[in-house]
C-alpha positions in Angstrom: -207.6 -79.1 -4.0 -210.2 -77.0 -2.2 -212.1 -79.2 0.2 -215.8 -79.8 0.7 -215.7 -78.0 4.1 -214.0 -75.0 2.5 -216.6 -74.7 -0.2 -219.5 -75.2 2.3 -218.1 -72.4 4.4 -217.9 -70.2 1.3 -221.5 -71.1 0.3 -222.8 -70.3 3.8 -221.4 -66.7 3.5 -223.1 -65.9 0.2 -225.8 -63.3 0.5 -229.0 -62.7 -1.4 -228.9 -60.5 -4.5 -230.3 -57.0 -3.9 -231.8 -56.7 -7.4 -233.2 -59.3 -9.7 -230.8 -59.0 -12.6 -227.4 -58.5 -10.9 -225.3 -61.2 -9.2 -222.4 -61.0 -6.7 -220.5 -64.2 -7.6 -218.1 -65.8 -5.2 -215.5 -68.0 -6.9 -214.6 -71.4 -5.5 -211.1 -71.3 -6.8 -208.7 -68.7 -8.3 -209.5 -70.2 -11.7 -212.9 -68.5 -11.6 -214.6 -71.4 -13.3 -217.1 -72.3 -10.6 -218.9 -69.5 -8.9 -221.7 -69.3 -6.3 -224.4 -66.7 -5.8 -227.9 -66.3 -4.5 -230.9 -64.7 -6.2 -233.4 -62.4 -4.5 -235.5 -65.3 -3.3 -232.4 -66.9 -1.6 -232.0 -69.7 -4.1 -228.4 -70.8 -4.7 -227.0 -70.5 -8.1 -223.9 -72.4 -9.3 -222.2 -70.5 -12.2 -220.1 -72.5 -14.6 -218.1 -70.0 -16.6 -217.5 -70.5 -20.3 -219.3 -71.9 -23.3 -222.8 -73.4 -23.0 -222.9 -76.9 -21.4 -225.3 -79.4 -22.9 -226.7 -81.8 -20.3 -227.8 -85.3 -21.3 -230.6 -85.7 -18.8 -234.0 -83.8 -18.7 -233.7 -83.2 -15.0 -230.4 -81.2 -15.3 -231.5 -79.6 -18.5 -234.5 -78.1 -16.7 -232.3 -76.3 -14.1 -229.3 -75.3 -16.3 -229.4 -72.0 -18.3 -226.6 -70.4 -20.3 -226.7 -66.6 -20.3 -224.6 -63.5 -20.0 -225.1 -62.5 -16.4 -224.6 -59.0 -15.0 -222.4 -58.8 -11.9 -222.3 -56.3 -9.1 -218.6 -55.8 -10.0 -216.8 -56.6 -13.2 -217.7 -57.3 -16.7 -220.8 -59.5 -17.6 -220.2 -63.2 -17.1 -221.0 -65.7 -19.8 -221.8 -68.9 -17.9 -224.2 -71.8 -17.5 -226.2 -71.4 -14.3 -227.4 -74.3 -12.2 -230.3 -73.1 -10.2 -231.0 -75.1 -7.0 -234.5 -75.2 -5.5 -234.9 -73.1 -2.3 -235.6 -76.2 -0.3 -233.8 -79.1 1.3 -230.2 -79.1 2.4 -229.2 -76.9 -0.6 -226.0 -75.4 0.9 -224.6 -78.9 1.4 -225.8 -80.0 -2.1 -224.2 -77.0 -3.7 -220.9 -77.6 -2.0 -221.0 -81.3 -2.8 -221.6 -80.6 -6.6 -218.8 -78.0 -6.7 -216.5 -80.4 -4.9 -217.2 -83.2 -7.4 -216.7 -80.8 -10.3 -213.3 -79.8 -9.0 -212.4 -83.4 -8.3 -213.2 -84.2 -11.9 -210.9 -81.4 -13.2 -213.3 -78.5 -13.8 -210.6 -75.9 -13.6 -208.8 -77.6 -16.5 -211.7 -78.9 -18.6 -215.1 -77.9 -17.5 -217.0 -79.7 -20.2 -215.4 -83.1 -19.4 -215.8 -82.5 -15.7 -219.5 -81.7 -16.1 -220.0 -84.8 -18.2 -218.5 -86.9 -15.4 -220.4 -85.2 -12.7 -223.8 -85.0 -14.3 -225.2 -88.3 -12.9 -224.5 -87.0 -9.4 -226.0 -83.6 -10.2 -229.1 -85.4 -11.5 -229.6 -87.4 -8.3 -229.0 -84.3 -6.1 -231.5 -82.2 -8.1 -234.1 -85.0 -8.0 -233.7 -85.2 -4.2 -234.1 -81.4 -3.9 -237.2 -81.4 -6.1 -238.8 -84.1 -3.9 -238.1 -81.9 -0.9 -239.4 -78.8 -2.7 -242.7 -80.6 -3.5 -243.1 -81.8 0.0 -242.3 -78.3 1.5 -244.9 -76.7 -0.8 -247.4 -79.4 0.1 -246.9 -78.8 3.8 -247.1 -75.0 3.5 -250.4 -75.3 1.5 -252.0 -77.7 3.9 -251.0 -75.7 6.9 -252.3 -72.5 5.2 -255.7 -74.1 4.8 -255.6 -75.5 8.4 -254.9 -72.0 9.8 -257.8 -70.6 7.8 -260.1 -73.4 9.1 -259.0 -72.8 12.7 -259.7 -69.1 12.4 -263.1 -69.5 10.8 -264.3 -72.2 13.2 -266.0 -71.5 16.5 -263.8 -72.0 19.5 -265.5 -75.1 20.5 -264.7 -76.8 17.2 -261.0 -75.9 16.8 -259.8 -79.2 18.3 -261.9 -81.1 15.9 -260.7 -79.0 13.0 -257.0 -79.8 13.8 -257.9 -83.5 14.1 -259.6 -83.4 10.7 -256.1 -83.0 9.1 -254.8 -86.3 7.7 -252.4 -85.0 5.1 -249.4 -85.6 7.3 -249.7 -89.4 6.7 -250.6 -91.7 3.9 -254.3 -91.3 3.7 -257.2 -91.1 1.2 -257.8 -87.4 2.0 -255.9 -84.5 3.3 -258.9 -83.3 5.4 -262.2 -84.9 6.3 -265.0 -82.8 7.8 -268.3 -84.5 8.2 -269.3 -85.7 4.7 -266.8 -83.4 2.9 -263.4 -84.8 1.7 -260.7 -82.3 0.9 -257.7 -82.9 -1.4 -255.1 -80.1 -1.3 -252.8 -79.5 -4.2 -250.1 -76.9 -3.9 -248.0 -75.6 -6.8 -245.4 -72.9 -7.6 -246.9 -72.5 -11.1 -249.1 -69.6 -12.0 -252.2 -71.8 -12.7 -254.0 -74.8 -11.2 -251.9 -77.5 -12.8 -251.5 -80.6 -10.6 -250.3 -84.1 -10.7 -253.0 -86.6 -9.8 -252.1 -90.0 -8.4 -255.2 -92.0 -9.2 -258.8 -91.0 -9.9 -259.7 -91.4 -6.2 -258.0 -88.1 -5.7 -260.5 -86.2 -7.8 -263.9 -87.8 -7.1 -265.8 -88.6 -3.9 -265.1 -91.9 -2.3 -267.3 -94.8 -3.5 -269.6 -96.0 -0.7 -268.8 -99.5 -1.8 -265.2 -98.8 -0.9 -266.1 -97.8 2.7 -266.4 -94.0 1.9 -269.3 -91.8 2.7 -268.3 -88.6 1.1 -271.1 -86.5 -0.3 -268.7 -83.8 -1.6 -265.1 -83.6 -2.6 -263.3 -80.3 -2.8 -260.0 -80.1 -4.5 -258.2 -77.0 -3.0 -255.7 -75.6 -5.5 -253.2 -73.3 -3.9 -250.5 -71.4 -5.7 -247.5 -70.3 -3.6 -244.6 -68.1 -4.6 -241.3 -67.7 -2.8 -241.2 -64.1 -1.6 -239.4 -61.6 0.5 -240.5 -61.4 4.2 -243.4 -59.0 4.5 -246.6 -58.5 6.4 -248.5 -60.7 4.0 -245.8 -63.5 3.6 -245.5 -66.6 5.8 -243.3 -69.5 6.5 -244.0 -73.1 7.6 -242.9 -72.2 11.2 -245.2 -69.2 11.2 -248.2 -71.3 10.1 -247.5 -74.1 12.6 -247.3 -71.5 15.4 -250.6 -70.0 14.4 -252.3 -73.4 14.8 -250.5 -73.9 18.1 -251.7 -70.4 19.3 -255.3 -71.1 18.3 -255.2 -74.5 20.1 -253.8 -72.8 23.2 -256.3 -69.9 23.1 -259.3 -72.3 22.9 -258.3 -74.7 25.7 -256.9 -77.4 23.5 -253.4 -77.5 24.9 -253.5 -81.3 25.2 -253.7 -81.5 21.3 -250.6 -79.4 20.7 -248.0 -82.1 21.1 -249.8 -84.5 18.8 -250.3 -81.8 16.2 -246.6 -80.9 16.2 -245.7 -84.6 15.9 -247.9 -84.8 12.9 -246.2 -81.8 11.3 -242.8 -83.5 11.9 -244.0 -86.6 10.2 -245.1 -84.8 7.1 -242.7 -85.3 4.2 -240.2 -87.3 6.3 -239.8 -89.7 3.3 -238.6 -86.7 1.2 -236.1 -85.4 3.8 -238.2 -82.7 5.5 -239.1 -83.8 8.9 -239.8 -80.3 10.3 -239.5 -80.3 14.1 -241.1 -77.1 15.2 -239.5 -76.6 18.7 -236.0 -77.0 17.4 -235.9 -76.1 13.7 -238.0 -73.0 13.3 -235.0 -70.9 12.6 -233.3 -73.4 10.3 -233.0 -73.2 6.5 -235.0 -74.0 4.5 -237.9 -73.6 6.8 -237.3 -69.8 7.0 -238.3 -69.6 3.4 -241.2 -67.2 3.1 -244.1 -67.5 0.7 -247.0 -65.4 -0.6 -250.3 -66.8 -1.9 -250.8 -66.3 -5.6 -254.2 -68.0 -5.6 -256.4 -70.4 -3.6 -259.4 -72.1 -5.2 -261.8 -74.7 -4.0 -263.1 -76.9 -6.8 -266.3 -78.9 -6.3 -265.1 -82.0 -8.2 -268.7 -83.3 -8.5 -269.4 -80.6 -11.1 -269.9 -82.3 -14.4 -268.4 -79.2 -16.1 -265.0 -80.2 -14.8 -263.7 -82.4 -17.5 -261.2 -84.8 -16.0 -260.8 -88.6 -16.0 -263.4 -90.3 -14.0 -263.6 -93.8 -12.5 -265.9 -95.0 -15.2 -263.5 -93.8 -17.9 -260.8 -96.1 -16.5 -263.0 -99.0 -15.3 -264.2 -99.8 -18.8 -260.6 -100.6 -19.7 -260.6 -104.0 -18.0 -256.9 -104.6 -18.4 -255.9 -101.3 -16.6 -255.4 -101.2 -12.8 -257.7 -98.4 -11.6 -255.4 -97.1 -8.9 -252.3 -97.1 -11.1 -253.4 -94.3 -13.4 -251.6 -91.0 -12.9 -252.1 -87.9 -14.9 -251.9 -84.1 -14.9 -254.9 -81.8 -14.7 -255.1 -78.1 -15.6 -258.2 -76.6 -14.0 -259.5 -73.3 -15.3 -259.8 -70.2 -13.1 -263.6 -70.3 -13.6 -265.8 -73.3 -14.2 -269.1 -71.8 -13.4 -270.5 -68.9 -11.3 -269.9 -70.7 -8.0 -267.1 -73.1 -8.9 -264.4 -72.7 -7.9 -264.7 -70.9 -4.5 -262.0 -68.2 -4.6 -259.8 -67.4 -1.5 -258.5 -69.5 1.3 -261.0 -68.1 3.9 -264.1 -68.7 1.8 -262.8 -72.2 1.0 -262.3 -72.9 4.7 -265.9 -71.7 5.4 -267.2 -73.9 2.6 -265.4 -77.0 4.1 -266.9 -76.3 7.5 -270.4 -75.7 6.2 -270.5 -72.1 7.3 -272.3 -69.3 5.3 -270.2 -67.1 3.1 
């Protein structure tokens, strides 16, 4: 049987598609049941040739699509496609899944092999999705940090970098004077975000030791894109902060900043080490900004759950409530603040 190492080598040699609707599929075995390709964004696709497969779990169902796929050479391919997120150790995960499918007899009976392998597929996808969420979060927070460093006067750049707390478990992602900042990053086309407790969407209660006069929820939409003059990666953003620190005489803060970046998302398997990993996948993934909006969450026209809505339910633990919000593109004439640079200026208390 083809080994994991053989499949990993094959996966590493698969190139991106040149157009959005055509695939160049590399087959794992001569049986041409399991194939590997990459889309234009560099995401790996595992093609399982034949009739539609019907997963039992929601996780796998969400990433598996049956279709007739056009190929660069040969007739169209009827197959179920397993699309892997463009984050995490996706080459290894793809090779592992393919190996398990073969071990369970995919070349002889794909449906039975998929049924036996699906629990492993589910765990792998869940892990990648955690990495994807953490990578998006880091990119969004660094994007805002770069904007704040650029907008701030030279003498305040060190303080700006030290105002970033999102790399650790903390109440806020940024704190500047009496302004708290919660950054939510998404790959969706609108400001839809998961909220882990009402404390994330309203100013800290003075009775709880907080002194926030204002809370801005910064909603950032990022899309995986081809490298261009307007696209960026996590290494590029980290280097821009480093360069700004260096240019303003804050060299002593660079080491701590990079340590903080490395700590971000370590629980989810990211752990980006800037000096050694800037050329490693998946950190070379490039993004473009679809939108950036700063919402003043003290605005009563923003209709979300508030502390008092939960507190009156005496048998509900306040900090245990999680929910999803879908904020509109416009709440009022001045809310939200559009654009990452205007948002940065608003956080710093600078005129627009």
